[in-house]
N, CA, C and O atoms as CSV, one atom per row, in Angstrom:
chain,resi,resn,atom,element,x,y,z
A,1,MET,N,N,31.822,-17.343,-24.237
A,1,MET,CA,C,31.576,-15.924,-24.512
A,1,MET,C,C,30.182,-15.750,-25.098
A,1,MET,O,O,29.797,-16.445,-26.038
A,2,LYS,N,N,29.445,-14.825,-24.534
A,2,LYS,CA,C,28.085,-14.585,-25.011
A,2,LYS,C,C,28.103,-13.938,-26.386
A,2,LYS,O,O,28.979,-13.135,-26.707
A,3,HIS,N,N,27.114,-14.308,-27.187
A,3,HIS,CA,C,26.978,-13.667,-28.496
A,3,HIS,C,C,26.425,-12.264,-28.295
A,3,HIS,O,O,25.404,-12.078,-27.634
A,4,ILE,N,N,27.100,-11.290,-28.866
A,4,ILE,CA,C,26.668,-9.901,-28.731
A,4,ILE,C,C,26.029,-9.449,-30.039
A,4,ILE,O,O,26.588,-9.640,-31.118
A,5,CYS,N,N,24.859,-8.853,-29.924
A,5,CYS,CA,C,24.176,-8.358,-31.118
A,5,CYS,C,C,24.745,-6.998,-31.490
A,5,CYS,O,O,24.536,-6.015,-30.780
A,6,TRP,N,N,25.465,-6.945,-32.607
A,6,TRP,CA,C,26.122,-5.700,-33.006
A,6,TRP,C,C,25.274,-4.891,-33.982
A,6,TRP,O,O,25.416,-3.670,-34.054
A,7,ASP,N,N,24.405,-5.544,-34.726
A,7,ASP,CA,C,23.718,-4.826,-35.806
A,7,ASP,C,C,22.393,-4.259,-35.334
A,7,ASP,O,O,21.425,-4.995,-35.141
A,8,GLY,N,N,22.354,-2.956,-35.149
A,8,GLY,CA,C,21.094,-2.308,-34.827
A,8,GLY,C,C,20.874,-2.104,-33.339
A,8,GLY,O,O,20.463,-1.020,-32.925
A,9,CYS,N,N,21.139,-3.125,-32.521
A,9,CYS,CA,C,20.861,-2.961,-31.090
A,9,CYS,C,C,21.822,-1.964,-30.459
A,9,CYS,O,O,21.426,-1.150,-29.624
A,10,MET,N,N,23.087,-2.032,-30.864
A,10,MET,CA,C,24.082,-1.177,-30.233
A,10,MET,C,C,24.494,-0.008,-31.119
A,10,MET,O,O,24.897,1.045,-30.626
A,11,PHE,N,N,24.389,-0.203,-32.432
A,11,PHE,CA,C,24.851,0.824,-33.364
A,11,PHE,C,C,23.831,1.024,-34.467
A,11,PHE,O,O,23.221,0.058,-34.927
A,12,PRO,N,N,23.635,2.266,-34.900
A,12,PRO,CA,C,22.765,2.523,-36.055
A,12,PRO,C,C,23.403,2.011,-37.343
A,12,PRO,O,O,24.615,1.808,-37.398
A,13,ASN,N,N,22.594,1.804,-38.372
A,13,ASN,CA,C,23.096,1.256,-39.630
A,13,ASN,C,C,24.203,2.100,-40.239
A,13,ASN,O,O,25.177,1.558,-40.762
A,14,ALA,N,N,24.071,3.410,-40.180
A,14,ALA,CA,C,25.082,4.286,-40.764
A,14,ALA,C,C,26.434,4.036,-40.111
A,14,ALA,O,O,27.471,4.087,-40.772
A,15,THR,N,N,26.416,3.769,-38.814
A,15,THR,CA,C,27.656,3.487,-38.101
A,15,THR,C,C,28.250,2.178,-38.588
A,15,THR,O,O,29.463,2.065,-38.762
A,16,LEU,N,N,27.386,1.183,-38.809
A,16,LEU,CA,C,27.866,-0.132,-39.235
A,16,LEU,C,C,28.456,-0.092,-40.636
A,16,LEU,O,O,29.323,-0.899,-40.969
A,17,GLU,N,N,27.990,0.845,-41.461
A,17,GLU,CA,C,28.478,0.915,-42.835
A,17,GLU,C,C,29.825,1.608,-42.916
A,17,GLU,O,O,30.458,1.604,-43.971
A,18,ASN,N,N,30.275,2.206,-41.814
A,18,ASN,CA,C,31.546,2.923,-41.803
A,18,ASN,C,C,32.667,1.966,-41.403
A,18,ASN,O,O,32.658,1.449,-40.286
A,19,PRO,N,N,33.632,1.719,-42.292
A,19,PRO,CA,C,34.719,0.771,-41.995
A,19,PRO,C,C,35.521,1.178,-40.764
A,19,PRO,O,O,35.999,0.317,-40.025
A,20,LYS,N,N,35.672,2.468,-40.538
A,20,LYS,CA,C,36.444,2.931,-39.381
A,20,LYS,C,C,35.767,2.469,-38.091
A,20,LYS,O,O,36.431,2.153,-37.103
A,21,THR,N,N,34.442,2.437,-38.120
A,21,THR,CA,C,33.694,1.978,-36.956
A,21,THR,C,C,34.006,0.524,-36.660
A,21,THR,O,O,34.142,0.136,-35.500
A,22,TRP,N,N,34.121,-0.292,-37.723
A,22,TRP,CA,C,34.420,-1.710,-37.522
A,22,TRP,C,C,35.779,-1.889,-36.882
A,22,TRP,O,O,35.952,-2.758,-36.027
A,23,ASN,N,N,36.760,-1.068,-37.289
A,23,ASN,CA,C,38.074,-1.139,-36.651
A,23,ASN,C,C,37.943,-0.863,-35.163
A,23,ASN,O,O,38.572,-1.529,-34.340
A,24,THR,N,N,37.127,0.118,-34.824
A,24,THR,CA,C,36.915,0.456,-33.415
A,24,THR,C,C,36.245,-0.693,-32.677
A,24,THR,O,O,36.648,-1.051,-31.570
A,25,ILE,N,N,35.217,-1.271,-33.299
A,25,ILE,CA,C,34.496,-2.383,-32.681
A,25,ILE,C,C,35.428,-3.572,-32.484
A,25,ILE,O,O,35.459,-4.177,-31.412
A,26,LEU,N,N,36.187,-3.903,-33.529
A,26,LEU,CA,C,37.074,-5.058,-33.445
A,26,LEU,C,C,38.137,-4.854,-32.386
A,26,LEU,O,O,38.421,-5.769,-31.613
A,27,SER,N,N,38.725,-3.677,-32.336
A,27,SER,CA,C,39.757,-3.424,-31.328
A,27,SER,C,C,39.143,-3.483,-29.931
A,27,SER,O,O,39.788,-3.951,-28.993
A,28,ALA,N,N,37.911,-3.017,-29.785
A,28,ALA,CA,C,37.235,-3.096,-28.493
A,28,ALA,C,C,36.995,-4.553,-28.107
A,28,ALA,O,O,37.158,-4.923,-26.944
A,29,MET,N,N,36.608,-5.378,-29.075
A,29,MET,CA,C,36.373,-6.793,-28.800
A,29,MET,C,C,37.670,-7.481,-28.399
A,29,MET,O,O,37.680,-8.329,-27.506
A,30,VAL,N,N,38.767,-7.113,-29.062
A,30,VAL,CA,C,40.068,-7.688,-28.715
A,30,VAL,C,C,40.426,-7.322,-27.279
A,30,VAL,O,O,40.924,-8.159,-26.526
A,31,LYS,N,N,40.175,-6.080,-26.905
A,31,LYS,CA,C,40.473,-5.646,-25.535
A,31,LYS,C,C,39.635,-6.437,-24.541
A,31,LYS,O,O,40.125,-6.832,-23.483
A,32,VAL,N,N,38.374,-6.666,-24.881
A,32,VAL,CA,C,37.491,-7.429,-23.996
A,32,VAL,C,C,38.002,-8.854,-23.851
A,32,VAL,O,O,38.044,-9.390,-22.743
A,33,LYS,N,N,38.393,-9.472,-24.968
A,33,LYS,CA,C,38.900,-10.846,-24.917
A,33,LYS,C,C,40.163,-10.923,-24.076
A,33,LYS,O,O,40.338,-11.868,-23.307
A,34,LYS,N,N,41.042,-9.942,-24.213
A,34,LYS,CA,C,42.274,-9.931,-23.425
A,34,LYS,C,C,41.950,-9.739,-21.950
A,34,LYS,O,O,42.613,-10.308,-21.083
A,35,ALA,N,N,40.929,-8.936,-21.669
A,35,ALA,CA,C,40.531,-8.697,-20.281
A,35,ALA,C,C,39.976,-9.978,-19.657
A,35,ALA,O,O,40.136,-10.212,-18.459
A,36,LEU,N,N,39.324,-10.805,-20.477
A,36,LEU,CA,C,38.799,-12.069,-19.977
A,36,LEU,C,C,39.945,-13.038,-19.753
A,36,LEU,O,O,39.721,-14.172,-19.330
């Protein structure tokens, strides 16, 4: 699995500081892993 740059390239800092955003990111990553 390729390393994905999450900080700054895909999301602004304000987004990264929001815990709800991390839940969204993590659930999206889980979906991607299941799809693989």
